[in-house]
KOLNUSE-524756 format. One record per residue (C-alpha): residue number from 1; x, y, z. Coordinates in steps of 0.001 Angstrom, whole numbers. Last residue first. Layout:
N
PT   resi        px        py        pz
PT    NUM         X         Y         Z
...
// end
This chain:
750
PT   resi        px        py        pz
PT    750     15947    -48689    -14560
PT    749     13744    -48691    -11491
PT    748     14584    -45182    -10327
PT    747     13934    -43868    -13861
PT    746     17067    -42306    -15322
PT    745     18245    -38858    -14398
PT    744     17213    -35985    -16699
PT    743     19762    -34461    -19021
PT    742     19564    -30731    -18745
PT    741     18574    -28150    -21311
PT    740     19463    -24487    -20676
PT    739     16476    -22346    -21497
PT    738     16341    -18705    -22514
PT    737     13093    -17765    -24273
PT    736     13962    -17236    -27906
PT    735     10479    -18194    -29166
PT    734     12151    -21220    -30709
PT    733     13394    -22106    -27231
PT    732      9863    -21825    -25873
PT    731      8646    -24222    -28538
PT    730     11448    -26614    -27630
PT    729     10474    -26317    -23974
PT    728      6886    -27239    -24804
PT    727      7956    -30263    -26849
PT    726     10371    -31459    -24172
PT    725      7612    -31170    -21577
PT    724      5261    -33232    -23738
PT    723      7948    -35880    -24163
PT    722      8548    -35912    -20396
PT    721      4817    -36242    -19778
PT    720      4624    -39215    -22162
PT    719      7664    -40842    -20455
PT    718      6172    -40755    -16979
PT    717      8019    -38486    -14507
PT    716     10782    -39122    -11991
PT    715     12888    -36395    -10399
PT    714     12008    -36799     -6724
PT    713     11805    -40571     -7226
PT    712     15605    -40641     -6973
PT    711     15348    -40252     -3192
PT    710     11770    -39911     -1973
PT    709     12690    -40080      1721
PT    708     15310    -37341      1402
PT    707     12895    -35209      -609
PT    706     10322    -35508      2182
PT    705     12808    -34658      4923
PT    704     14437    -31816      2981
PT    703     10999    -30267      2251
PT    702      9616    -30732      5771
PT    701     12544    -29294      7732
PT    700     14118    -26107      6333
PT    699     11487    -25151      3749
PT    698      8396    -26147      5735
PT    697      9447    -25292      9280
PT    696     11366    -22111      8503
PT    695     10483    -20191      5331
PT    694      6990    -21713      5114
PT    693      6241    -20937      8741
PT    692      7417    -17338      8343
PT    691      5491    -16845      5094
PT    690      2289    -18177      6683
PT    689      2758    -16064      9813
PT    688      3295    -12920      7746
PT    687        90    -13602      5800
PT    686     -1880    -14300      8980
PT    685      -498    -11251     10814
PT    684     -1058     -8817      7956
PT    683     -4557    -10010      7047
PT    682     -5710    -10127     10669
PT    681     -4261     -6732     11554
PT    680     -5778     -5215      8426
PT    679     -9232     -6553      9331
PT    678     -8755     -5684     13011
PT    677     -8411     -1981     12267
PT    676     -6018       -54     14543
PT    675     -3133      -753     12214
PT    674       216     -1691     13764
PT    673      -510     -5291     12748
PT    672        -2     -4092      9165
PT    671      3702     -4040     10014
PT    670      3583     -7837      9835
PT    669      3282     -7591      6060
PT    668      6445     -5492      5725
PT    667      8376     -7391      8398
PT    666      7347    -10822      7093
PT    665      8349     -9853      3522
PT    664     11776     -8678      4698
PT    663     12235    -11816      6801
PT    662     11341    -13976      3809
PT    661     14106    -12346      1787
PT    660     16541    -12716      4697
PT    659     15692    -16396      5048
PT    658     15898    -16907      1288
PT    657     19443    -15542      1209
PT    656     20685    -17352      4293
PT    655     19410    -20784      3351
PT    654     19913    -20792      -423
PT    653     23410    -22254      -795
PT    652     23238    -24501      2290
PT    651     19746    -25752      1479
PT    650     20760    -26672     -2059
PT    649     24066    -28182      -952
PT    648     22424    -30448      1621
PT    647     19625    -31499      -729
PT    646     22017    -32152     -3611
PT    645     24346    -34167     -1386
PT    644     21451    -36370      -320
PT    643     20257    -36929     -3892
PT    642     23673    -37692     -5416
PT    641     23467    -37542     -9251
PT    640     26279    -34949     -9182
PT    639     25424    -32223    -11685
PT    638     21763    -33051    -12196
PT    637     21371    -33321     -8439
PT    636     23086    -29983     -7843
PT    635     20825    -28153    -10273
PT    634     17762    -29910     -8866
PT    633     18606    -28765     -5341
PT    632     19088    -25169     -6560
PT    631     15766    -25140     -8394
PT    630     14032    -26760     -5417
PT    629     15105    -23954     -3080
PT    628     14153    -21007     -5311
PT    627     10874    -22533     -6451
PT    626      9814    -23341     -2883
PT    625     10639    -19777     -1843
PT    624      8108    -18341     -4300
PT    623      5575    -21112     -3639
PT    622      5034    -19642      -184
PT    621      4366    -16171     -1585
PT    620      1907    -17504     -4159
PT    619       -66    -19594     -1687
PT    618       -34    -16742       838
PT    617     -1653    -14306     -1605
PT    616     -4344    -16659     -2922
PT    615     -5212    -18311       404
PT    614     -5146    -15108      2457
PT    613     -7556    -13405        64
PT    612     -9919    -16398        27
PT    611     -9807    -16636      3829
PT    610    -10685    -12914      4212
PT    609    -14038    -12699      2402
PT    608    -15890    -14963      4849
PT    607    -15278    -12507      7726
PT    606    -14250    -14570     10715
PT    605    -16311    -14426     13904
PT    604    -16347    -13179     17497
PT    603    -14085    -10220     16718
PT    602    -12340    -10614     20079
PT    601    -11325     -7205     21329
PT    600     -9203     -4342     20079
PT    599     -6012     -2552     21057
PT    598     -3401     -4895     19595
PT    597     -3052     -6983     22772
PT    596     -6780     -7716     22688
PT    595     -6489     -8768     19040
PT    594     -3926    -11417     19938
PT    593     -5899    -13968     21989
PT    592     -9202    -12529     20716
PT    591    -11181    -15741     20106
PT    590    -12046    -14622     16563
PT    589     -8709    -12820     16325
PT    588     -5789    -14972     17484
PT    587     -7447    -18399     17759
PT    586     -9771    -18202     14765
PT    585     -7610    -16347     12279
PT    584     -4565    -18294     13494
PT    583     -6226    -21585     12540
PT    582     -6740    -20227      9048
PT    581     -3056    -19284      8862
PT    580     -2073    -22770     10047
PT    579     -4232    -24225      7282
PT    578     -2066    -22287      4842
PT    577      1093    -24107      5990
PT    576      -486    -27446      5119
PT    575     -1765    -26151      1796
PT    574      1746    -25015       925
PT    573      3263    -28392      1812
PT    572       660    -30228      -277
PT    571      1203    -27946     -3290
PT    570      4997    -28246     -3128
PT    569      4864    -32031     -2751
PT    568      2628    -32360     -5777
PT    567      4914    -30056     -7813
PT    566      8055    -31998     -6708
PT    565      6541    -35460     -7206
PT    564      5851    -35133    -10910
PT    563      9292    -33917    -11926
PT    562     10620    -32161    -15023
PT    561     11743    -29252    -12833
PT    560     10576    -26035    -14542
PT    559      7958    -27606    -16790
PT    558      6655    -29525    -13782
PT    557      6658    -26346    -11697
PT    556      4570    -24567    -14335
PT    555      2147    -27483    -14507
PT    554      1802    -27474    -10707
PT    553      1173    -23719    -10697
PT    552     -1569    -24063    -13325
PT    551     -3174    -27002    -11524
PT    550     -3112    -25247     -8152
PT    549     -4601    -22099     -9690
PT    548     -7419    -23953    -11430
PT    547     -8187    -26118     -8399
PT    546     -8267    -23030     -6159
PT    545    -10681    -21304     -8542
PT    544    -12741    -24506     -8793
PT    543    -13197    -24757     -5043
PT    542    -13426    -21064     -4229
PT    541    -16231    -20314     -6689
PT    540    -19267    -22295     -5495
PT    539    -18297    -22399     -1821
PT    538    -17555    -18667     -1978
PT    537    -20936    -17908     -3494
PT    536    -22786    -20163     -1052
PT    535    -21087    -18537      1925
PT    534    -21809    -15102       486
PT    533    -25491    -15929       -24
PT    532    -25910    -17012      3592
PT    531    -24031    -13921      4788
PT    530    -26170    -11617      2633
PT    529    -29329    -13238      4012
PT    528    -28055    -12644      7544
PT    527    -27280     -8986      6896
PT    526    -30626     -8276      5256
PT    525    -32632     -9237      2187
PT    524    -34914    -12183      1417
PT    523    -36662    -12810     -1915
PT    522    -39778    -14966     -2231
PT    521    -41136    -16324     -5518
PT    520    -44151    -18485     -4723
PT    519    -44441    -21029     -1959
PT    518    -42133    -20530      1023
PT    517    -38638    -22107       947
PT    516    -36936    -18700       951
PT    515    -38341    -18014      4403
PT    514    -37034    -21354      5706
PT    513    -33544    -20702      4325
PT    512    -33429    -17264      5938
PT    511    -34702    -18664      9244
PT    510    -31937    -21280      9161
PT    509    -29399    -18442      8937
PT    508    -31000    -16651     11901
PT    507    -30893    -19790     14039
PT    506    -27268    -20554     13063
PT    505    -26247    -17155     14391
PT    504    -24761    -14400     12233
PT    503    -27552    -11844     12725
PT    502    -27995    -12654     16429
PT    501    -31105    -14490     17594
PT    500    -34046    -12463     18975
PT    499    -35882    -12855     15656
PT    498    -37611    -10250     13521
PT    497    -39288    -10653     10133
PT    496    -39947     -7409      8277
PT    495    -42461     -8011      5499
PT    494    -42834     -6979      1862
PT    493    -45587     -6764      -719
PT    492    -45764     -6999     -4467
PT    491    -46214     -4590     -7390
PT    490    -43918     -1933     -6003
PT    489    -44815      1732     -5716
PT    488    -44155      2091     -2001
PT    487    -42804      5649     -1852
PT    486    -44416      6388      1469
PT    485    -45163      3265      3436
PT    484    -48633      1705      3066
PT    483    -50951      2760      5855
PT    482    -51219       298      8678
PT    481    -52762     -3151      8652
PT    480    -54379     -4271     11928
PT    479    -52300     -5749     14713
PT    478    -51929     -9228     16213
PT    477    -52586    -11270     13063
PT    476    -52098    -14938     13876
PT    475    -49564    -17600     12734
PT    474    -47401    -17412     15844
PT    473    -47069    -13618     15588
PT    472    -48254    -11306     12828
PT    471    -48350     -7517     12394
PT    470    -50352     -5948      9597
PT    469    -50510     -6336      5820
PT    468    -48210     -3333      5335
PT    467    -45550     -5205      7251
PT    466    -44274     -6540     10540
PT    465    -43612    -10187     11396
PT    464    -42734    -10950     15022
PT    463    -40685    -13665     16720
PT    462    -39435    -15986     13982
PT    461    -37075    -18735     15228
PT    460    -38944    -21619     13628
PT    459    -41329    -20247     10971
PT    458    -44922    -19613     12103
PT    457    -44702    -15824     11606
PT    456    -43707    -16352      7971
PT    455    -46813    -18437      7302
PT    454    -49136    -15791      8796
PT    453    -47567    -13026      6720
PT    452    -47803    -15156      3563
PT    451    -51462    -15942      4275
PT    450    -52224    -12209      4455
PT    449    -50398    -11578      1186
PT    448    -52321    -14424      -464
PT    447    -55599    -12916       781
PT    446    -54711     -9741     -1125
PT    445    -53859     -6399       474
PT    444    -50539     -6046     -1395
PT    443    -50366     -8190     -4505
PT    442    -48064    -11245     -4244
PT    441    -45761    -11358     -7247
PT    440    -42781     -9513     -5690
PT    439    -42927    -11287     -2311
PT    438    -40148     -9449      -467
PT    437    -38869    -10561      2935
PT    436    -36802     -8120      4981
PT    435    -34944     -9865      7773
PT    434    -34399     -8279     11181
PT    433    -31991     -9814     13668
PT    432    -31656     -9447     17418
PT    431    -29513     -7289     19676
PT    430    -30685     -4111     17952
PT    429    -34271     -4487     19180
PT    428    -32968     -4551     22757
PT    427    -32534      -752     22490
PT    426    -30576       878     25329
PT    425    -27685     -1587     25657
PT    424    -27458     -2074     21900
PT    423    -27380      1708     21396
PT    422    -24604      2183     23944
PT    421    -22502      -490     22230
PT    420    -23182      1011     18804
PT    419    -22159      4511     19925
PT    418    -18955      3186     21485
PT    417    -18166      1298     18281
PT    416    -18889      4252     16012
PT    415    -16645      6494     18201
PT    414    -13639      4150     18241
PT    413    -12314      3629     21802
PT    412    -12183      -188     21759
PT    411    -10665      -221     18299
PT    410    -12908     -1466     15462
PT    409    -13613     -5110     14566
PT    408    -16498     -5267     17058
PT    407    -18164     -2485     15025
PT    406    -18836     -4892     12169
PT    405    -16916     -7031      9675
PT    404    -19180     -9772      8347
PT    403    -19814    -13138      9936
PT    402    -18590    -16723      9730
PT    401    -17817    -18891     12733
PT    400    -14569    -20867     12730
PT    399    -14316    -23728     15229
PT    398    -12590    -26121     12793
PT    397     -9903    -23478     12206
PT    396     -8729    -24054     15789
PT    395     -6933    -27250     14606
PT    394     -4400    -25467     12369
PT    393     -1728    -25180     15052
PT    392     -2163    -28878     15890
PT    391     -1926    -29752     12188
PT    390      1333    -27815     12024
PT    389      2741    -29721     15003
PT    388      1661    -33058     13529
PT    387      3401    -32185     10259
PT    386      6569    -31252     12149
PT    385      6574    -34523     14107
PT    384      5744    -36813     11170
PT    383      8225    -35330      8684
PT    382     11028    -35020     11243
PT    381     10599    -38627     12368
PT    380     10537    -39811      8754
PT    379     13626    -37799      7802
PT    378     15877    -39084     10592
PT    377     19483    -38675      9354
PT    376     18326    -36410      6545
PT    375     17100    -33796      9015
PT    374     20444    -33682     10839
PT    373     22287    -33435      7514
PT    372     20158    -30476      6444
PT    371     20627    -28690      9770
PT    370     24401    -29170      9724
PT    369     24566    -27792      6194
PT    368     22382    -24826      7098
PT    367     24374    -23955     10219
PT    366     27784    -23983      8612
PT    365     30203    -25897      6488
PT    364     32246    -23575      4272
PT    363     31553    -23315       528
PT    362     28886    -20597       555
PT    361     30842    -18379      2907
PT    360     30439    -18428      6667
PT    359     32373    -15532      8185
PT    358     30739    -12846      6058
PT    357     27265    -13005      7585
PT    356     28378    -13282     11218
PT    355     31084    -10719     10581
PT    354     28782     -8035      9181
PT    353     31419     -5358      8673
PT    352     29729     -2090      7689
PT    351     31935      -403      5098
PT    350     31305     -3329      2739
PT    349     32208     -2417      -846
PT    348     30708     -4696     -3464
PT    347     28045     -2232     -4586
PT    346     30813       209     -5546
PT    345     32041     -2412     -7990
PT    344     29247     -1626    -10459
PT    343     27153      1426     -9617
PT    342     25676      2046    -13069
PT    341     25628     -1546    -14302
PT    340     23830     -2683    -11159
PT    339     21387       195    -11514
PT    338     20630      -830    -15104
PT    337     20221     -4443    -13998
PT    336     17652     -3291    -11359
PT    335     15497     -1284    -13757
PT    334     14718     -4127    -16153
PT    333     14459     -7506    -14377
PT    332     13868     -6324    -10805
PT    331     11555     -3446    -11740
PT    330      9698     -5693    -14184
PT    329      9151     -8311    -11479
PT    328      7962     -5786     -8896
PT    327      5650     -4199    -11456
PT    326      4257     -7615    -12416
PT    325      3613     -8345     -8749
PT    324      1908     -4951     -8345
PT    323      -340     -5488    -11352
PT    322     -1431     -8965    -10272
PT    321     -2206     -7615     -6795
PT    320     -4222     -4687     -8158
PT    319     -6324     -6931    -10353
PT    318     -6847     -9401     -7513
PT    317     -7791     -6710     -4998
PT    316    -10272     -5203     -7455
PT    315    -11725     -8632     -8171
PT    314    -11926     -9756     -4556
PT    313    -13679     -6612     -3292
PT    312    -15841     -6366     -6433
PT    311    -17411     -9743     -5525
PT    310    -17955    -12256     -8337
PT    309    -14789    -14282     -7650
PT    308    -12774    -15249    -10727
PT    307    -10311    -12358    -10459
PT    306     -9139    -13566     -7044
PT    305     -7771    -16728     -8674
PT    304     -5338    -14552    -10641
PT    303     -3365    -14122     -7426
PT    302     -1944    -17629     -7590
PT    301      -968    -17284    -11244
PT    300       779    -13992    -10489
PT    299      2764    -15542     -7625
PT    298      3964    -18363     -9893
PT    297      4856    -16005    -12746
PT    296      6735    -13650    -10416
PT    295      8720    -16598     -9052
PT    294      9552    -17862    -12540
PT    293     10784    -14409    -13592
PT    292     12754    -13917    -10375
PT    291     14491    -17268    -10801
PT    290     15344    -16475    -14413
PT    289     16768    -13117    -13319
PT    288     18937    -14827    -10720
PT    287     20683    -16864    -13417
PT    286     20710    -15074    -16796
PT    285     20170    -11593    -15317
PT    284     23058    -12084    -12899
PT    283     25392    -13529    -15543
PT    282     24767    -10566    -17856
PT    281     25285     -8036    -15068
PT    280     28502     -9783    -14023
PT    279     29710     -9726    -17633
PT    278     29123     -5972    -17858
PT    277     30729     -5335    -14424
PT    276     33925     -7381    -14839
PT    275     33975    -10964    -13669
PT    274     36441    -11986    -10960
PT    273     34368    -14526     -9027
PT    272     33739    -11866     -6368
PT    271     32007     -9778     -9034
PT    270     29707    -12699     -9811
PT    269     28893    -13115     -6116
PT    268     28119     -9395     -5844
PT    267     25683     -9679     -8739
PT    266     24019    -12739     -7136
PT    265     23403    -10817     -3921
PT    264     22078     -7782     -5799
PT    263     19643     -9860     -7847
PT    262     18297    -11957     -4957
PT    261     17856     -8891     -2743
PT    260     16099     -7080     -5588
PT    259     13543     -9863     -5832
PT    258     12797     -9800     -2094
PT    257     12771     -5994     -1892
PT    256     10302     -5847     -4769
PT    255      8216     -8617     -3207
PT    254      7957     -6826       149
PT    253      7219     -3410     -1356
PT    252      4534     -4793     -3639
PT    251      2823     -6799      -887
PT    250      2861     -3889      1584
PT    249      1580     -1464     -1061
PT    248     -1005     -4032     -2107
PT    247     -2474     -4615      1345
PT    246     -2779      -983      2402
PT    245     -4137       168      -972
PT    244     -6601     -2723     -1247
PT    243     -8132     -1804      2115
PT    242    -10151      1004       511
PT    241    -11987     -1358     -1804
PT    240    -11956      -535     -5494
PT    239    -15224        58     -7364
PT    238    -14484        22    -11108
PT    237    -13837      2672    -13781
PT    236    -12051      5528    -12010
PT    235    -10922      3140     -9260
PT    234     -8795      1224    -11784
PT    233     -6771      4309    -12691
PT    232     -6177      5212     -9033
PT    231     -5346      1591     -8264
PT    230     -2764      1601    -11071
PT    229     -1187      4818     -9782
PT    228      -952      3390     -6263
PT    227       614       175     -7558
PT    226      3182      2094     -9612
PT    225      4131      4197     -6606
PT    224      4558      1048     -4511
PT    223      6522      -903     -7132
PT    222      9015      1875     -7917
PT    221      9505      2647     -4224
PT    220     10174     -1028     -3483
PT    219     12779     -1078     -6242
PT    218     14435      1924     -4587
PT    217     14422       109     -1242
PT    216     16095     -2880     -2892
PT    215     18798      -542     -4279
PT    214     19383      1455     -1089
PT    213     20862     -1476       858
PT    212     23605     -1903     -1743
PT    211     24439      1778     -1339
PT    210     24302      1659      2464
PT    209     26744     -1234      2510
PT    208     27179     -4127      4952
PT    207     24925     -6174      2688
PT    206     23111     -8250      5314
PT    205     23291     -5789      8199
PT    204     22200     -2918      5963
PT    203     19402     -5038      4509
PT    202     18039     -5824      7976
PT    201     18197     -2164      9022
PT    200     16425     -1057      5847
PT    199     13689     -3647      6407
PT    198     13132     -2258      9909
PT    197     13114      1351      8682
PT    196     10600       553      5885
PT    195      8175     -1504      7978
PT    194      7446       840     10872
PT    193      6965      4135      9025
PT    192      5174      2193      6278
PT    191      2688       786      8797
PT    190      2046      4251     10263
PT    189      1434      5872      6866
PT    188     -1048      3235      5719
PT    187     -2745      3305      9127
PT    186     -3697      6955      8693
PT    185     -5408      6258      5375
PT    184     -7042      3096      6722
PT    183     -8604      5134      9535
PT    182    -10667      7273      7169
PT    181    -12156      4324      5299
PT    180    -12672      2311      8479
PT    179    -14600      5190     10087
PT    178    -16860      5574      7052
PT    177    -17503      1842      6869
PT    176    -18433      1697     10568
PT    175    -20909      4565     10074
PT    174    -22318      2752      7058
PT    173    -22979      -384      9114
PT    172    -24706      1359     12011
PT    171    -23994      4268     14327
PT    170    -24271      8053     14442
PT    169    -24885     10091     17606
PT    168    -27338     13025     17932
PT    167    -27718     15405     20873
PT    166    -31197     16812     21238
PT    165    -32525     20015     22884
PT    164    -30761     21413     21005
PT    163    -29135     19875     17896
PT    162    -25652     18963     19204
PT    161    -23639     16466     17159
PT    160    -24351     14243     14195
PT    159    -26625     15854     11600
PT    158    -24466     17377      8881
PT    157    -21247     15402      9187
PT    156    -23134     12147      9648
PT    155    -25444     12881      6715
PT    154    -22586     13696      4336
PT    153    -20581     10623      5317
PT    152    -23676      8423      5011
PT    151    -24350      9744      1505
PT    150    -20710      9160       520
PT    149    -20803      5599      1878
PT    148    -24113      4841       170
PT    147    -22933      6310     -3123
PT    146    -19745      4228     -3041
PT    145    -21571      1044     -2094
PT    144    -24193      1406     -4830
PT    143    -27300      3530     -4458
PT    142    -30096      3965     -1914
PT    141    -29904      4573      1837
PT    140    -32132      3033      4514
PT    139    -32319      4935      7783
PT    138    -33102      3887     11378
PT    137    -33732      6520     14059
PT    136    -33555      5418     17696
PT    135    -34745      7597     20582
PT    134    -32991      8256     23892
PT    133    -33973      9621     27337
PT    132    -37167      7562     27655
PT    131    -35665      5555     30572
PT    130    -36381      2259     28793
PT    129    -35044      3560     25497
PT    128    -37481      4357     22700
PT    127    -37343      2533     19347
PT    126    -39115      -529     20778
PT    125    -42102      1691     21597
PT    124    -42753      2334     17895
PT    123    -45901      4410     17302
PT    122    -45389      6439     14109
PT    121    -44082      9983     13516
PT    120    -42185     10231     16807
PT    119    -40708      6724     17312
PT    118    -38547      6773     14170
PT    117    -38113      4926     10893
PT    116    -36566      6988      8095
PT    115    -36975      6010      4448
PT    114    -35150      5871      1115
PT    113    -32467      8499      1813
PT    112    -30369      9167     -1312
PT    111    -31013     12892     -1463
PT    110    -32087     14292      1945
PT    109    -35812     14970      2384
PT    108    -36301     12109      4842
PT    107    -33468     13462      6982
PT    106    -34992     16940      7191
PT    105    -38423     15602      8122
PT    104    -36933     13254     10718
PT    103    -35020     16112     12349
PT    102    -38137     18286     12433
PT    101    -40057     15433     14006
PT    100    -37340     15040     16643
PT     99    -37241     18747     17453
PT     98    -41006     18751     17982
PT     97    -40774     15572     20041
PT     96    -37998     17044     22208
PT     95    -40090     20146     22984
PT     94    -43289     18237     23759
PT     93    -41783     15267     25575
PT     92    -40983     12028     23748
PT     91    -37257     12327     24448
PT     90    -38024     12803     28108
PT     89    -35436     15050     29711
PT     88    -31654     15170     29366
PT     87    -31888     14482     25667
PT     86    -30576     11846     23302
PT     85    -31085     11182     19585
PT     84    -29542      7933     18328
PT     83    -28899      7896     14588
PT     82    -28686      4713     12557
PT     81    -27358      3856      9110
PT     80    -27673       474      7412
PT     79    -31468       103      7489
PT     78    -32306     -2877      5240
PT     77    -34851     -2089      2554
PT     76    -38137      -276      2064
PT     75    -39573      2324      -283
PT     74    -40948      -421     -2501
PT     73    -39427       318     -5903
PT     72    -35778      1403     -5629
PT     71    -34936       421     -2055
PT     70    -36832     -2880     -1973
PT     69    -35898     -3937     -5503
PT     68    -32191     -3271     -4885
PT     67    -32205     -5111     -1562
PT     66    -33924     -8105     -3140
PT     65    -31358     -8264     -5911
PT     64    -28523     -8075     -3372
PT     63    -30101    -10788     -1186
PT     62    -30645    -13052     -4187
PT     61    -27030    -12879     -5328
PT     60    -26185    -11165     -8629
PT     59    -24611     -8158     -6883
PT     58    -22160    -10408     -5060
PT     57    -21356     -8552     -1874
PT     56    -18237     -7003      -329
PT     55    -17789     -4124     -2761
PT     54    -17545     -1623        58
PT     53    -15186       662      1918
PT     52    -14599      3008      -986
PT     51    -11566      4193     -2918
PT     50    -11736      7274     -5115
PT     49    -10679      9822     -2487
PT     48     -7776      7629     -1465
PT     47     -6303      7744     -4986
PT     46     -6051     11523     -5082
PT     45     -2262     11838     -5137
PT     44     -1783      8667     -7196
PT     43     -1325     10408    -10544
PT     42      1467     12623     -9173
PT     41      3330      9683     -7644
PT     40      2850      7634    -10823
PT     39      4281     10431    -12942
PT     38      7283     10816    -10653
PT     37      7917      7070    -10647
PT     36      7474      6769    -14423
PT     35      9791      9722    -15101
PT     34     12421      8167    -12852
PT     33     12047      4797    -14585
PT     32     12389      6455    -18012
PT     31     15589      8169    -16893
PT     30     16899      4925    -15383
PT     29     16273      2995    -18585
PT     28     17843      5703    -20768
PT     27     20907      5902    -18541
PT     26     21320      2110    -18523
PT     25     21023      1702    -22279
PT     24     24288      -100    -23021
PT     23     24658     -1796    -19648
PT     22     21073     -3042    -19400
PT     21     21279     -4096    -23060
PT     20     24166     -6425    -22253
PT     19     27418     -5751    -24073
PT     18     28330     -8152    -26838
PT     17     30560    -11036    -25786
PT     16     34242    -10519    -26568
PT     15     35627    -12809    -29235
PT     14     38499    -14880    -27953
PT     13     41932    -13789    -29282
PT     12     43241    -16436    -31710
PT     11     42137    -14473    -34755
PT     10     43595    -11239    -33402
PT      9     46915    -12985    -32875
PT      8     46836    -14439    -36425
PT      7     46131    -10995    -37866
PT      6     48994     -9481    -35927
PT      5     51292    -12257    -37092
PT      4     50240    -11748    -40726
PT      3     50819     -7986    -40461
PT      2     54337     -8593    -39261
PT      1     55522     -7734    -35782
// end
């Protein structure tokens, strides 16, 4: 062959596309990923020791400021740790009294203890049991949440147990926190031992290959170790709640498996089309990778709302959640392509024959196509009936009662819970509520201080007012002033206002508002005051945080789809499924219909911190599957212009894959139900329930029905918005962000 012929043949030969970076640098990427995983595992060894069961309160709230002033300047405050001293004889006998006074002296001298109230050093009949076999000691502890928890842990270890002739039991808020902190470590291991094997079994059935099954699990390992290392770093500079580790490891593992499942499935489809490994990797990153990137962005935007709350619990959880989602996305978009390039065709082997999965390929009619066509035959009936069913499931949310996590959220046999139940039975004082009212500008011993005590005792619901000014009831002084408490160096005066109503009752909350309405600056501390402030804080921040997140997600979906109706529909559908989660909180845990089966009892109330967490996480997870389904429907509609055919094809092509991805997330989050702590059970069950409802009723029924009714209006947008979208996409294209332009359908009217 002549040189000219050879040159002509080479000219006619199509130029081969350059190799993808994941193929070229796969060994370097995997080596760096291995180093990162090992480094993260080493860095995260001591993460549990830096986490604390606290950060639940807004430090700028009135109750928090009052608590700080009382403990630091007035030698008072809210007792959050209790000891019950028992003896076989009379606890106020000579020998028991001597031992009790010695115990009080030792406790009062401990670092961090503000005061100790007891029946031995001052007359307090209410702190003695009716049979005189038990005495109650109430302690206030200074410092932030971490210092309080560590102080309580040290005191419980040192003083709880046998101290002849006394036997001492620990109870109270800090005792509950200490138990929850220790139990969460054990529950983390048990939930992973349940979730990982179940997810592995599902992936093995889906892929039919142990190697293909191992890749999503490897991505989960990368995300979990990275999340633990990030929490360890964050906890060195900011208080991080102990439950964040359980929640974020489950969230990171579930999302990593979900994203990896999409990538591996698309890679195998490209290989089945006849592409070689490098081209299949490129096609996978260009198609499935774009879906993963948009999904990670949507979930991240939803979780960013947690950063705007003033409570350290929400902020630390939000920062960790954003980090773990980004890690899952980076692992899927960077490490996963390198693994695909490394294993290549070996991922396409199916030693395990999953006939039910393999028998119905993407082009053959099957369950999803029949379901879509059945919905489209009667879309209005489906829309009304399913929506009514979801509203019925959400109805119990109207009966929600707010209250903080307490001993009722612990297992029935937990030591702090048993001690608290015995203490409430022996000391009626503990069944009511005690508020601490601080008047910082009212001098102690002044006529104004006396009038303040009388006014507080006349408030509706108030039973007895105790303080340095004396004891008051029904507007009259019933006891002379006692000596000022030790350490009281404050400029004002304080009062303890008791009521027989429970701390989270409407009566106690109205008493807080009435006390704050008194003339002059008045600060109120205590559990009830903290609840009132928390409800106001959440009402002030949740509304605009949710509006910000919803707007940002809607704008992102509009840029992705070019439609006005699709983002609105997605937000409404997600909010509808979220209300079901709130209804589940009340019916399954507040009322105890599920918590009893899980080893606990009815919690009696919903912690106000939990709904915000469920909203942000569940909103992002639900939107994840919405993006995947709508993207495929839009692609088919732009190709064919047939709305019904696009809906059927979109659901058929995404049904199995998204169902398996949702199932993996449901398993991982649902594994938190194996915890013995009701707070983790509630978070896991409600999040898993939301994802399950969104992946079945919403995605399979409501979305096709609504899009079938809308017809061509699904893809309509005003001309100014379309021009703005085109401008944004052109800017993204100049920034070399991949975008494949599509011609939008014409307006339905013209």
